[in-house]
N, C-alpha and C positions, 0 to 999 in steps of 0.2 A: 483604691483597694482592688486587688486582683479579682478576675471573674470567678464565679462564686467561690469565695474563700480560698483562693489560691489553686494549687494543683497545676497540672500540665494539660493544656488543651490539645485536642487532636488537630491535625491539619484541616480536617473537615469542619471542625468548629471555627477555626480561624477564617476559613474561606466563607462559611455561612455568615459570620460577623462582618467580613469585608463587603460582601454583596449587600447585606442589609444597610451598610453605611456608604452606599453609592459607588463602590468599586465594581468592576466587571471581571468575571473569571470565565475561562473556557479551557477545555482540554483539547489540544491539537496534536495531530500525528506529524512527526518530524522524521527525517532520514539522516543518519550519520554519513560522514564522508565515505564510509565503507559500503553504504547502501542498506545497512541494517536499520529497520524502523524502530522508533520509540515514541512514547507519549510525553507531552510536556503540559503542565498546568501553567497557564499564563494569567496573571492578575494585573489589572491596570487600575490605578487610582484616578479620581477626577482631575487631579493636577497633571496627569499625563505620565506620572512615574509608573514603572513596570517592574514586574518580578516574574521570572520563569523558574519553575521547579521541574526538573526532568524526572520522569518515572515516579509520579506522585503516589503516595500511599495515604489515603484519606484517614486511615486509622492510626497513623504515626503520631506519637505523643511529641509535642514540641517543647524542647528545653527553653528556659527563659532567654538564653543567649541567642537562640534561633528566632524566637519571637521578636526580640529587639532588632535583629538583623532584618527580618521581614518588614517591620515597622519603618526602619530607616530607609530601606529600598523604596517603599511605597509612600513615604512621607505622611504616615498616619500614626495614630496612637490608639491601640486597642485596649480593652479592659483586662487582657490576660497578663499574667505574671511575666515581667520582662526584666532581664538583668540590666541595670542602668549602665550607661556608657561610663568609661573611665572618668573618675573625678579629676578636675583640673588641679594642678599643683598650686599651692598658696602663693608661691613666688610668681607664677604666671599671672595671678589675679592682681598682684601689686604692680606689675609692669605697665 
């Protein structure tokens, strides 16, 4: 069941959950090739998988497709609503 009764979590809620479940997160300052600075939120899972989110907005609501993308990148399963991956074709299952 999705985190409390569905809905779309914020990026901040996802990060808080990830940290509480042994992931590490930090905001770092980066520089583009043009010399322009920007911030990046970097999350790493205990497995070593990593996710970088440029210019993070911690109040941004995450669509289920984005939640599943973050989960896939980090190799974790969160309690938040996530659009499932594409179902396999029945013909593929028979082969």
